[in-house]
C-alpha positions as CSV (number, residue, x, y, z in Angstrom):
1,M,13.0,12.8,50.1
2,L,12.2,14.8,46.6
3,L,14.6,12.4,45.2
4,G,13.6,9.7,45.9
5,R,10.1,10.7,44.6
6,H,11.7,12.0,41.1
7,E,13.8,8.7,40.3
8,T,10.2,7.0,41.1
9,G,8.8,9.0,38.3
10,K,11.6,8.6,36.1
11,N,11.3,4.7,36.8
12,S,7.9,4.6,36.8
13,I,8.0,6.2,32.6
14,A,11.2,3.7,32.0
15,T,9.0,0.9,32.3
16,W,6.0,2.2,31.0
17,S,8.4,3.2,27.5
18,T,9.5,-0.4,28.2
19,L,6.0,-1.9,27.9
20,V,5.2,0.6,24.6
21,R,8.3,-0.8,23.2
22,A,7.7,-4.4,23.9
23,L,4.1,-4.7,23.0
24,V,5.0,-3.0,19.5
25,L,7.4,-5.7,18.6
26,V,4.9,-8.1,19.8
27,I,2.4,-6.8,17.3
28,I,5.1,-6.4,14.2
29,F,6.2,-10.2,15.1
30,G,2.4,-11.3,15.0
31,C,2.5,-9.5,11.7
32,L,4.6,-11.5,10.1
33,V,3.7,-14.3,11.9
34,L,0.0,-13.9,10.3
35,G,1.4,-13.1,7.0
36,V,3.1,-17.1,6.9
37,L,0.1,-18.8,8.1
38,G,-2.0,-16.8,5.4
39,R,-0.1,-18.0,2.5
40,I,-0.9,-21.8,4.0
41,A,-4.3,-21.7,4.5
42,P,-6.5,-21.6,1.8
43,P,-8.9,-19.3,0.6
44,E,-12.0,-19.0,1.8
45,P,-14.8,-20.0,-0.4
46,L,-16.9,-17.4,-2.3
47,S,-21.1,-16.9,-1.0
48,D,-23.1,-17.8,-3.9
49,G,-24.0,-13.7,-4.3
50,E,-20.6,-13.4,-5.3
51,L,-20.2,-16.0,-7.7
52,L,-23.4,-14.9,-9.5
53,A,-22.9,-11.7,-9.5
54,V,-20.6,-12.8,-12.7
55,F,-22.2,-15.6,-13.9
56,P,-26.2,-14.7,-13.2
57,D,-27.2,-17.5,-16.0
58,A,-26.0,-20.1,-13.4
59,V,-28.7,-22.0,-11.6
60,R,-25.7,-24.4,-9.7
61,I,-22.4,-23.8,-9.2
62,E,-20.0,-26.3,-7.9
63,I,-16.5,-26.5,-6.5
64,S,-14.2,-28.7,-8.5
65,S,-10.7,-28.4,-7.9
66,E,-9.0,-30.0,-11.9
67,P,-6.8,-29.3,-13.3
68,F,-6.8,-26.0,-11.0
69,F,-9.1,-24.6,-9.2
70,H,-12.7,-23.2,-9.9
71,Y,-16.4,-22.7,-9.5
72,R,-18.3,-25.1,-12.5
73,A,-21.6,-22.8,-13.5
74,L,-24.5,-25.7,-14.8
75,D,-27.8,-24.8,-15.7
76,V,-31.2,-26.7,-14.5
77,S,-30.0,-29.7,-16.2
78,D,-26.4,-29.5,-14.6
79,A,-25.1,-29.6,-18.6
80,P,-21.6,-26.7,-18.0
81,L,-22.5,-23.2,-18.8
82,G,-18.7,-22.0,-18.2
83,A,-16.7,-21.7,-15.2
84,I,-15.8,-18.9,-12.9
85,V,-11.9,-18.5,-11.6
86,V,-10.5,-16.6,-9.0
87,T,-7.6,-15.1,-9.8
88,D,-5.4,-15.3,-6.5
89,S,-6.0,-19.4,-6.8
90,V,-4.4,-19.8,-9.7
91,P,-1.5,-18.9,-11.4
92,P,0.4,-16.3,-12.6
93,A,0.9,-14.7,-9.5
94,I,-0.5,-11.0,-10.7
95,K,0.2,-8.8,-7.6
96,G,-1.4,-4.4,-7.3
97,Y,0.1,-1.7,-5.7
98,L,-0.5,-3.3,-2.3
99,G,-0.6,-7.6,-3.1
100,E,-3.0,-9.6,-4.9
101,I,-6.3,-9.1,-6.3
102,G,-8.8,-11.6,-6.3
103,L,-11.2,-11.1,-8.8
104,A,-14.0,-13.6,-9.7
105,V,-14.0,-14.0,-13.7
106,G,-16.8,-16.0,-15.6
107,V,-16.4,-17.4,-18.8
108,T,-19.1,-19.4,-20.6
109,V,-18.0,-22.5,-22.5
110,D,-17.8,-20.7,-26.2
111,G,-15.2,-18.3,-24.2
112,T,-17.5,-15.2,-23.3
113,I,-16.9,-13.5,-20.4
114,T,-19.9,-12.6,-17.9
115,G,-18.4,-11.0,-16.0
116,A,-15.6,-9.5,-13.4
117,T,-15.7,-8.3,-9.6
118,A,-13.2,-7.9,-7.1
119,V,-13.6,-10.1,-4.2
120,R,-10.8,-9.9,-1.6
121,H,-8.1,-7.4,-2.3
122,Q,-5.3,-5.2,0.1
123,E,-5.0,-2.7,-2.4
124,T,-5.7,1.1,-0.9
125,P,-9.5,1.7,-0.5
126,Y,-9.0,5.0,-2.5
127,Y,-7.3,3.6,-5.1
128,M,-10.1,0.4,-5.7
129,E,-13.1,3.3,-5.6
130,M,-11.5,4.9,-8.6
131,I,-11.5,1.5,-10.6
132,T,-14.8,0.6,-9.4
133,G,-16.1,4.0,-10.6
134,S,-14.3,4.1,-13.8
135,G,-16.3,1.5,-15.4
136,L,-13.0,-0.7,-15.5
137,L,-14.6,-4.2,-14.9
138,E,-17.1,-3.3,-16.7
139,R,-15.5,-3.2,-19.9
140,F,-15.1,-6.8,-19.8
141,D,-18.4,-8.5,-20.4
142,E,-19.4,-10.0,-23.0
143,L,-16.1,-10.4,-24.3
144,D,-15.3,-12.6,-26.7
145,L,-12.3,-14.1,-25.7
146,S,-11.6,-16.1,-29.5
147,R,-11.0,-12.6,-30.8
148,P,-7.7,-10.6,-30.0
149,F,-7.7,-9.1,-26.7
150,P,-9.0,-5.2,-26.6
151,D,-6.1,-3.2,-25.5
152,I,-7.6,-1.7,-22.6
153,D,-6.6,1.8,-21.0
154,T,-5.4,2.0,-17.1
155,V,-7.1,4.3,-14.5
156,S,-5.3,7.3,-14.4
157,G,-3.8,7.8,-10.8
158,A,-4.5,3.8,-10.1
159,T,-2.1,2.4,-13.0
160,V,-0.4,-0.1,-11.0
161,S,-3.6,-1.5,-9.4
162,S,-5.3,-1.4,-12.6
163,R,-3.0,-2.7,-15.0
164,S,-2.7,-5.9,-12.6
165,I,-6.6,-6.1,-12.8
166,I,-6.4,-5.9,-16.5
167,R,-4.0,-8.9,-16.7
168,D,-5.3,-10.9,-14.3
169,I,-8.7,-11.0,-15.6
170,Q,-7.0,-11.8,-19.3
171,E,-4.6,-14.3,-17.9
172,A,-7.5,-15.7,-15.7
173,S,-10.0,-16.0,-18.8
174,T,-7.4,-17.3,-21.4
175,L,-6.7,-20.2,-19.0
176,A,-10.2,-21.2,-18.4
177,A,-11.5,-20.7,-21.8
178,Q,-8.3,-22.5,-23.1
179,T,-8.2,-25.1,-20.7
180,L,-11.4,-25.6,-19.5
181,F,-13.2,-25.5,-23.2
182,G,-10.6,-25.8,-25.6
183,I,-10.6,-22.6,-27.2
184,K,-8.2,-20.9,-29.8
185,I,-6.7,-17.6,-27.9
186,P,-5.0,-15.9,-30.4
187,L,-1.6,-14.1,-29.6
188,P,-1.8,-10.6,-28.5
189,V,-0.8,-8.1,-31.0
190,T,0.0,-5.0,-28.8
191,P,3.4,-6.2,-26.8
192,V,3.5,-5.1,-23.2
193,K,5.3,-1.9,-22.4
194,S,7.7,-2.2,-19.5
195,P,6.6,0.1,-16.7
196,W,10.3,0.5,-16.0
197,T,10.7,3.0,-18.5
198,S,7.7,4.7,-18.0
199,W,8.5,8.4,-17.7
200,K,7.1,7.8,-13.8
201,T,10.0,5.3,-13.4
202,V,12.5,7.7,-14.6
203,V,11.3,11.1,-12.8
204,L,11.2,8.9,-9.5
205,T,14.5,7.6,-10.1
206,V,16.5,10.9,-10.9
207,L,14.7,12.5,-7.6
208,L,15.4,9.7,-5.7
209,V,19.8,9.3,-6.7
210,L,19.7,13.0,-6.0
211,S,18.8,12.9,-2.5
212,L,20.6,9.8,-1.7
213,L,23.8,12.1,-2.9
214,V,22.5,15.2,-0.9
215,G,22.0,12.7,2.6
216,F,25.6,11.8,1.8
217,T,27.0,14.6,1.2
218,G,25.0,16.6,3.7
219,E,26.2,19.7,2.5
220,G,25.0,23.0,1.2
221,V,21.6,24.1,2.9
222,R,20.1,25.4,-0.6
223,L,20.7,22.1,-2.6
224,R,18.7,20.2,0.6
225,Y,15.9,22.6,0.5
226,T,15.8,22.6,-3.8
227,V,15.6,18.7,-3.1
228,M,13.2,18.2,-0.4
229,L,11.3,21.2,-3.1
230,L,11.4,18.8,-5.9
231,N,10.3,15.9,-4.4
232,L,7.0,17.4,-2.8
233,A,6.3,18.9,-6.5
234,G,7.1,15.5,-8.2
235,I,6.6,12.4,-5.3
236,G,3.6,14.2,-3.7
237,F,1.5,16.1,-6.4
238,V,3.0,14.4,-9.9
239,L,3.4,11.0,-9.1
240,N,1.6,10.4,-5.8
241,T,3.4,8.1,-4.5
242,P,4.5,8.6,-0.7
243,L,5.8,5.6,1.2
244,T,3.2,4.4,3.6
245,L,1.8,2.5,6.5
246,S,0.1,-0.1,4.2
247,A,2.8,-0.5,2.0
248,M,5.4,-1.6,4.9
249,S,2.8,-3.2,6.5
250,R,2.4,-5.8,4.0
251,L,6.4,-6.3,3.8
252,L,5.6,-7.2,7.4
253,T,3.6,-9.9,6.5
254,L,6.2,-10.9,3.5
255,D,4.0,-9.9,0.6
256,F,6.4,-7.8,-1.4
257,P,5.6,-5.9,-3.9
258,G,5.3,-6.9,-8.0
259,P,8.0,-6.1,-10.6
260,E,5.1,-4.2,-12.1
261,N,4.9,-2.0,-8.9
262,T,8.2,0.5,-10.2
263,L,7.4,3.3,-8.0
264,L,7.6,1.6,-4.5
265,I,10.5,-0.5,-5.2
266,L,12.3,2.1,-5.6
267,I,11.4,3.8,-3.2
268,L,11.9,0.4,-0.8
269,L,15.4,0.1,-2.7
270,Y,16.2,4.2,-1.3
271,I,15.6,3.3,1.9
272,T,17.6,0.2,2.3
273,V,20.3,1.9,0.4
274,S,20.4,5.1,2.5
275,L,18.9,3.5,6.2
276,P,22.1,2.4,7.5
277,F,23.8,5.4,7.2
278,Q,21.9,7.9,7.2
279,G,18.8,7.2,9.6
280,R,15.7,8.7,8.7
281,A,16.8,10.8,5.8
282,Y,13.7,9.9,3.8
283,C,11.6,11.5,6.5
284,R,14.3,14.5,6.3
285,L,14.4,15.0,2.3
286,V,12.1,12.6,0.6
287,C,8.6,12.7,1.9
288,P,6.2,15.0,0.4
289,F,4.5,15.5,3.9
290,G,7.7,16.0,5.9
291,T,8.4,18.6,3.2
292,L,5.1,20.9,3.6
293,G,5.2,20.4,7.4
294,H,8.6,21.7,7.5
295,L,7.7,24.5,5.5
296,I,5.1,25.5,7.8
297,A,7.1,25.6,10.6
298,R,9.7,27.6,8.8
299,L,7.4,30.1,7.9
300,S,5.4,29.9,10.8
301,P,6.1,33.1,13.8
302,W,3.7,31.5,16.0
303,Q,5.7,27.9,16.9
304,L,5.6,26.7,20.1
305,S,8.5,25.5,22.7
306,L,7.8,21.9,24.0
307,S,8.4,21.2,27.8
308,P,11.1,17.9,28.0
309,G,8.4,16.1,29.5
310,T,6.4,16.2,26.3
311,L,8.9,15.7,24.2
312,A,10.0,12.8,25.7
313,F,6.1,11.6,25.2
314,L,6.2,12.5,21.5
315,P,8.0,9.1,20.6
316,H,6.2,6.8,23.0
317,L,2.8,8.5,21.3
318,R,4.0,7.6,17.6
319,R,4.6,4.6,19.2
320,M,1.2,3.8,20.1
321,V,0.0,5.1,17.0
322,L,1.8,2.4,14.6
323,G,0.6,-0.2,16.9
324,L,-2.6,0.0,17.0
325,L,-2.7,0.7,13.5
326,L,-1.1,-2.3,12.5
327,F,-2.7,-4.2,15.2
328,L,-6.5,-2.8,12.9
329,G,-5.1,-3.7,9.9
330,V,-2.9,-6.5,10.3
331,W,-4.7,-8.8,12.9
332,V,-8.4,-7.4,12.6
333,G,-8.2,-6.3,8.6
334,W,-9.9,-3.2,8.9
335,S,-9.0,-1.7,5.6
336,G,-9.7,2.1,6.8
337,F,-6.1,2.1,8.4
338,T,-4.8,2.6,4.7
339,E,-6.6,6.2,4.6
340,I,-5.8,7.3,8.3
341,E,-2.7,9.3,6.6
342,P,-3.1,11.8,4.8
343,F,-1.2,11.5,2.1
344,F,-2.8,10.6,-1.0
345,S,-5.8,12.6,-0.4
346,L,-4.0,15.5,0.4
347,F,-1.9,15.3,-3.2
348,S,-4.6,14.4,-5.0
349,F,-7.2,16.8,-3.7
350,K,-9.9,13.9,-3.4
351,L,-10.6,13.8,0.3
352,T,-13.8,12.8,1.7
353,S,-15.3,15.2,4.7
354,I,-13.2,13.0,7.6
355,L,-10.1,13.3,5.7
356,W,-10.3,16.7,5.4
357,A,-11.0,17.2,9.0
358,M,-8.0,15.1,9.7
359,V,-5.7,17.4,7.2
360,I,-7.0,20.7,8.5
361,F,-6.1,19.5,11.9
362,V,-2.6,18.3,10.9
363,L,-1.4,21.4,9.1
364,V,-2.9,23.7,11.3
365,A,-1.1,21.6,13.9
366,S,1.8,21.9,12.3
367,V,1.8,25.7,12.6
368,F,2.2,25.6,16.4
369,V,4.2,22.9,16.6
370,R,6.9,21.6,14.3
371,R,6.5,18.7,11.7
372,F,3.2,17.8,14.3
373,W,2.8,15.1,12.0
374,C,6.4,13.5,11.8
375,N,7.2,13.8,15.6
376,A,3.8,13.3,17.3
377,M,2.0,10.7,15.2
378,C,3.4,9.0,11.8
379,P,3.4,5.7,12.2
380,T,5.4,5.0,8.8
381,G,8.7,7.2,10.6
382,T,8.2,5.6,13.4
383,L,8.7,2.1,12.1
384,L,11.9,3.3,9.5
385,L,12.8,5.0,13.4
386,M,12.9,1.2,14.2
387,L,14.7,-0.2,11.6
388,G,17.4,2.1,11.6
389,R,18.1,1.5,14.9
390,A,18.3,-2.1,14.4
391,A,20.5,-1.2,10.8
392,R,22.6,1.1,13.3
393,P,23.2,-0.1,17.1
394,G,24.6,2.6,18.1
395,S,21.8,5.5,17.3
396,R,19.6,4.4,19.8
397,G,18.7,7.8,21.4
398,T,19.4,10.2,18.2
399,D,16.9,10.3,15.1
400,E,13.9,10.2,17.5
401,T,12.8,13.8,15.7
402,V,13.2,15.0,12.3
């Protein structure tokens, strides 16, 4: 009788586990479908408020598709005042940290920028708040395109996003001034610097190569801890560029990082090489938040021994968190899902009260539960685990915890 109840319980757990896995896979597949549909569907037209924000002198605005999609700004007698161009509707396609940033840019018939504002994007809200708060967009107001384009500094801490915004505005305004109004634009006097030669790219390359070598050799506890601490300092506090679900979700919608985003490209290359052979080596060696949780567990005298039932439940909890966040972020379009993971906020020391509460909760829980975030909640690690199992069919049942 007892044996029968035990078997029934095991079957119920197995059925529930299968349903959770299937639901998460459906959501992931749905992300791919939505990504394809998003590339086919035309962008939503801008509202009058969004258009007037960048061209306040316009009395009437009409849509034109020739020679490229733009809005014509007209005066009271329907004479042209200028044009409004949306950067993600015209070439070239310039990507920020997570994807293209749609910026509305107003240009007068004499080649003066009337304003610029972000109307749609997939960037982390933390980055965009830094950019808008810095006054970067206001620096383009009344800029005369018939003169050499000024060298505008990027926003420290949001370099990739701000660099793409600067280039986007320059390319879109130049296209409008030259093509629509025949204004001669001077050639740039300052050559564009390649992000692949920046010190940040060099530092991250060295850290990832060291991590890859340690992962392949698997020798030396001291060497492993040295690399983990270097990644905590370098990838966490110095570069603040850990892998997040927001970046992974863009890949699921077939939106790959642009060539300017060297740091994310390097991390993705590391995962591509390490995942088939080392499993979740990123979680064990590279992730700065994972290292922080590991150090807390090693130093804490109050670590609890979880029951087998709890340990068996944790992977299902992680899958539910992953599925929920992908559904909210990709299907519903809630951008706040990118701030659930505490990485950027913790390592930049720029947190809202809610994020402070989240970070404190996770760190305190790590005092009692080994790598609490990694083993109980982390959606990025869970997605890596699923990808690793697809790349390593014989790994099922292993690598559940780190």
